[in-house]
C-alpha positions as CSV (number, residue, x, y, z in Angstrom):
1,M,53.5,-26.8,-8.5
2,I,54.9,-30.3,-8.5
3,G,53.2,-31.0,-5.1
4,A,49.9,-29.9,-6.4
5,G,50.3,-32.2,-9.4
6,W,51.4,-35.3,-7.3
7,L,48.2,-34.8,-5.1
8,G,46.0,-34.6,-8.0
9,Q,47.4,-37.8,-9.4
10,A,47.5,-39.6,-5.8
11,A,43.6,-39.0,-5.7
12,K,43.1,-41.2,-8.6
13,V,45.7,-43.9,-7.7
14,A,42.9,-46.4,-6.4
15,A,40.9,-45.8,-9.5
16,Y,43.7,-46.6,-11.8
17,L,44.7,-49.7,-9.9
18,T,41.2,-51.3,-9.8
19,A,40.8,-50.3,-13.8
20,A,44.2,-51.9,-14.5
21,R,43.2,-55.3,-12.6
22,E,39.9,-55.2,-14.5
23,V,42.0,-54.9,-17.9
24,G,44.2,-57.8,-16.6
25,S,47.4,-58.9,-18.1
26,G,47.9,-59.4,-21.8
27,G,50.1,-58.5,-24.8
28,L,50.2,-55.6,-27.0
29,D,47.5,-57.1,-29.3
30,G,44.3,-55.5,-30.6
31,A,42.1,-57.4,-27.9
32,W,44.4,-55.8,-25.1
33,S,44.2,-52.5,-26.3
34,N,40.5,-52.7,-26.8
35,R,40.1,-53.6,-23.3
36,V,42.2,-50.6,-22.1
37,L,40.1,-48.5,-24.0
38,A,36.8,-50.0,-23.1
39,V,37.6,-49.9,-19.3
40,S,39.1,-46.5,-19.4
41,S,35.9,-45.1,-21.1
42,A,33.6,-47.0,-18.7
43,R,35.5,-45.6,-15.6
44,H,36.2,-42.0,-17.2
45,L,40.0,-42.4,-17.0
46,N,42.9,-41.3,-19.2
47,V,43.6,-44.0,-21.8
48,A,47.4,-43.3,-22.0
49,Q,47.7,-43.3,-18.2
50,L,45.8,-46.5,-17.6
51,E,47.9,-48.2,-20.3
52,R,50.9,-47.1,-18.2
53,W,49.5,-48.6,-15.2
54,V,48.7,-51.9,-16.8
55,R,52.4,-52.0,-18.2
56,A,53.8,-51.4,-14.8
57,L,51.7,-54.1,-13.1
58,G,52.7,-56.5,-15.9
59,A,56.4,-55.6,-15.8
60,K,59.0,-58.1,-14.3
61,E,60.3,-55.4,-12.2
62,S,57.0,-55.6,-10.1
63,T,57.1,-59.4,-9.4
64,P,59.7,-59.3,-6.7
65,P,58.0,-59.5,-3.2
66,D,59.8,-56.2,-2.0
67,H,58.2,-54.2,-4.9
68,A,55.7,-51.7,-4.0
69,L,53.3,-53.0,-6.4
70,F,53.9,-56.7,-5.8
71,G,50.4,-57.4,-4.3
72,W,48.5,-55.6,-7.2
73,A,50.6,-57.1,-9.7
74,K,49.9,-60.6,-8.4
75,A,46.2,-59.9,-8.0
76,A,46.1,-58.5,-11.7
77,S,47.7,-61.7,-13.0
78,N,45.3,-64.0,-11.2
79,Q,42.1,-65.3,-13.0
80,P,38.9,-63.8,-11.7
81,T,37.5,-66.2,-9.0
82,P,34.4,-66.1,-6.8
83,V,36.7,-65.2,-3.8
84,S,36.3,-61.5,-2.8
85,F,39.1,-59.1,-3.6
86,E,39.8,-58.6,0.2
87,R,40.4,-62.2,0.7
88,Q,42.6,-62.4,-2.3
89,M,44.7,-59.4,-1.0
90,Q,44.8,-61.1,2.6
91,S,46.2,-64.2,1.0
92,I,48.8,-62.3,-0.9
93,A,49.8,-60.5,2.1
94,G,50.1,-63.9,4.2
95,E,52.4,-65.2,1.4
96,L,54.6,-62.0,1.6
97,R,55.0,-62.5,5.3
98,E,56.1,-66.1,4.9
99,T,58.5,-65.0,2.1
100,N,60.1,-62.1,4.4
101,Q,60.3,-64.6,7.4
102,A,62.1,-67.2,5.3
103,A,64.3,-64.8,3.8
104,S,65.2,-63.2,7.2
105,G,66.0,-66.7,8.8
106,S,67.8,-68.0,5.9
107,A,70.9,-65.6,6.1
108,E,72.4,-63.2,8.3
109,T,73.5,-59.9,6.6
110,E,75.8,-57.2,7.9
111,T,75.2,-53.6,7.0
112,F,78.2,-51.6,5.9
113,G,76.5,-48.4,5.3
114,D,73.0,-46.8,4.7
115,F,71.4,-43.5,4.6
116,S,68.8,-44.1,7.6
117,G,70.4,-41.1,9.6
118,P,69.5,-37.4,9.4
119,D,72.9,-36.6,7.6
120,F,76.0,-38.0,5.9
121,T,77.9,-38.9,9.1
122,G,80.6,-41.6,8.4
123,W,80.4,-40.8,4.7
124,S,82.7,-38.4,2.6
125,V,81.0,-35.9,0.4
126,E,82.5,-34.0,-2.2
127,D,80.9,-31.3,-4.4
128,E,77.1,-30.4,-4.4
129,A,75.1,-33.2,-6.0
130,F,74.1,-35.1,-2.8
131,G,73.3,-32.0,-0.7
132,T,74.0,-32.2,3.0
133,S,71.7,-35.1,3.9
134,P,69.9,-38.2,2.5
135,S,66.8,-37.8,0.8
136,L,63.8,-39.1,2.5
137,P,61.1,-41.5,1.7
138,G,58.6,-39.7,-0.6
139,D,61.1,-37.3,-2.1
140,F,61.5,-37.4,-5.6
141,V,64.2,-37.7,-8.3
142,V,64.3,-34.6,-10.6
143,G,63.5,-35.1,-14.3
144,D,63.6,-32.8,-17.4
145,G,61.3,-30.7,-19.2
146,T,59.2,-33.6,-20.6
147,R,58.9,-35.5,-17.4
148,S,59.7,-33.5,-14.1
149,V,59.6,-36.3,-11.8
150,L,61.5,-39.4,-12.6
151,A,60.8,-41.6,-9.6
152,L,59.5,-41.6,-6.1
153,L,61.8,-42.6,-3.4
154,A,60.6,-45.7,-1.3
155,E,63.2,-45.4,1.3
156,P,66.0,-43.1,2.4
157,A,68.7,-42.7,-0.3
158,A,71.8,-40.7,-1.4
159,N,70.1,-38.6,-4.3
160,S,72.3,-36.9,-6.5
161,A,69.2,-35.4,-8.3
162,S,67.7,-34.0,-5.3
163,V,68.4,-30.5,-6.4
164,S,69.3,-30.7,-10.0
165,R,70.5,-33.4,-12.5
166,R,73.2,-30.9,-13.7
167,L,75.3,-31.1,-10.3
168,E,78.1,-33.5,-9.9
169,G,79.6,-35.0,-6.8
170,V,81.4,-37.9,-5.0
171,L,80.1,-40.0,-2.1
172,R,82.5,-42.3,-0.3
173,S,81.3,-44.9,2.2
174,P,82.6,-45.6,5.5
175,T,85.6,-48.2,5.4
176,F,84.4,-51.5,6.2
177,T,85.8,-55.2,6.3
178,I,84.5,-57.9,3.8
179,R,84.1,-61.1,6.0
180,K,81.8,-62.9,3.5
181,R,82.0,-63.9,-0.1
182,Y,79.6,-61.4,-1.6
183,A,79.2,-57.6,-0.9
184,H,75.8,-56.1,-2.3
185,I,75.4,-52.6,-3.3
186,L,71.9,-51.0,-4.0
187,A,72.2,-48.4,-6.6
188,S,70.5,-47.0,-9.6
189,G,70.8,-44.3,-12.0
190,S,72.5,-43.3,-15.3
191,G,75.6,-41.6,-16.1
192,C,77.2,-42.5,-12.9
193,R,79.8,-45.0,-11.7
194,V,80.3,-47.2,-8.5
195,N,83.8,-48.3,-7.6
196,V,84.8,-50.7,-5.0
197,R,88.4,-49.9,-3.4
198,V,90.0,-52.9,-1.7
199,D,93.1,-52.1,0.3
200,D,93.3,-48.7,-1.6
201,F,93.2,-50.5,-5.1
202,T,90.0,-49.8,-7.4
203,M,88.3,-52.7,-8.8
204,I,87.2,-51.8,-12.4
205,R,85.7,-53.9,-15.1
206,D,87.4,-55.1,-18.1
207,P,90.4,-52.7,-17.6
208,D,92.9,-52.2,-20.7
209,L,96.4,-53.0,-19.9
210,R,97.5,-49.3,-19.8
211,R,94.8,-48.7,-17.4
212,S,95.6,-51.4,-15.2
213,K,99.3,-50.2,-14.9
214,A,98.3,-46.6,-14.1
215,I,95.9,-47.6,-11.0
216,A,98.4,-50.2,-9.8
217,G,101.1,-47.6,-10.1
């Protein structure tokens, strides 16, 4: 049922993207709402859904170059010009390639652990939340009764909501040595916690005195 729903929505992605670009950026004023209504009516699209697309393209989360909607967000923010849409997207793609090349050459990173493998080899898994293997790109995060799908995964991930949001679990990474000043962790969610243990001590934020003594002891 979910798959059929996603296929139906995916068939209209192009229509909503082009319509959102036609609406353009703007605030939550009367003129902006009128543009959404006019474009949705002309293109026979759902008003509320088109509004969500416009909001998504205008959100700050869509501005980083590694975001899936980066190209469309930038195209939607540009003022209309005589240049064809194809040439605009080619220009944006060129900027994105230059950004990626500069980022890859500016600093060397060391990966301590990821979920690109077929299973959790090297990781320690407890309880049932994470299942037996990472979730693949295209998999989704299970929602609730009002929203059955919360998010669509763009890359392999340890997804504690792959089966149910009611399950709990713990996932421990392989042991690693920190050789540089910073260690980055890519994670998202709610009602969860990430701990970094250094030499068997857990680093926690804003601990009280009793908690500190309990951990240290």
